[in-house]
C-alpha positions, 0 to 999 in steps of 0.5 A: 609808487611808480615802482610799486605799480610797475612791479604789480603789472609785471607780476600780474603778467607773469602770473597770467603767463604761467597759469593760462590754460586755453590757447585762444590763438591755437588756430594760427598754427594750422597746417592748412597752408591756405590759412598762412596769412591769418597766422603771420603774426600772433600779436597785434604788434611785432614789437613797436610796429603794428602787425597785420593781425586784426581782431575778429568781429566783436572781440575786445582787447585791452593792451598794456604797453610798458617801457621802463627807463634806460637800463644804462644807469643800473641800480641808480634807478633800478635799471629804469624802473623809476622812469616808466612810460605806460600806454593803456590801449583799448581795441574793438573788432567792428568786423573781421577786417576792420578794427578801431582803438583808443589809447592813452600814453604817459609819454607827453600825456598823449591820447590817440585814436586809430583805425586798422583795416585789411585790404588784402589777405594772403591765401592761395594765389595771393602772396601777401597780406596788406593792412592799412593803419591810420592814427591821430594822436594829441599831445596834451602836455605841450605847454606854451609857457615853456615855449617861445611861440604860441601853441595852437591845437594843430601843434598838439596833433600828429597823424600817421598813415601806414601800409602794412605788407606781410608774408608768412613764408612757412610755419616759422618765418613771417616778414613785414614791410611798413611804408609810413608817413607821419606828420607832427604838428610840433617838432622838438628839433626845429630844422626837422620837417613836420611831414616825415617819411619812414620805412619799417621792416620787421619779422617773427621767427618761431622758436618753440610751440609757444615762443617766437623771436620778433624784431622791427626797425624803422628807417627814417627817410628825411631826418634833419641833419644834426637831429638828436633822434635815431632810428628805432630798433627793437628786439623781443620775444612773444609768449603765447598763453591762455587768452593773450600774447605776452611780449617782452622786449628791448628797444631804443625808443621809449614812446609806444605810439607811431609818431612817438617812436619813429620821430622821438627815439633817443636810445643808443644800443652801442652805449647800452641806452635801451629800454626794457618793456612788455606788451600784455594783451587780454582778449574778451569776446562779446 
């Protein structure tokens, strides 16, 4: 059943990509350099990390983020198709500079609430765009019957605070820094501090009218010695079509929410333990 659902999602996404007619994101290719900050990224995410793009007022987005299992097992699990992780994400533009969203991820059966808000806009005399991102996530899968300690509600909660700083250098190149603090109520590796710090870096390079190459990386700054987890590295492409951006990518982190991919990535690029996935966004205007 999981394989069938995954194939249907992918087929639907490809169909939308081929048949889209109206590029609702065409404004980001304006040559007016005063609008460069508006166009730094076309998708709400670079790959895993949030970008500085926000929804406009009264826009509603539905985003499906899908990560298959590791491709390293080949045909044994059809290159990861049998072990997919899915996130359903609903976002709303309260104003042009303030967004709210809720989502549910199959990784640890996690629900999250997030806020995204613009603090500074790149324009003439202002070199960067600065956006804040705040997220609260709840792990509903944590089972005290499988642990040696009682589980409180606080153990299920993780929260993340990021400052997203982007600059669009020209019509092709945009870069972004993401200083990040996140706290996990329960950590899977006991020596790890619950409070954790990371520095993300990402970028987008436009390779065609409707195509771009995207990369992001998260450097965990206080990971405990001997931890089985690794820094997330993700590479993908954005495909712009009518009404949405379709993102295809490979990553060594299967979780799709912030504390998940920053604190729990286990893949190894050097050994081929990476996950293929996609982000599919559909926008509606109210």
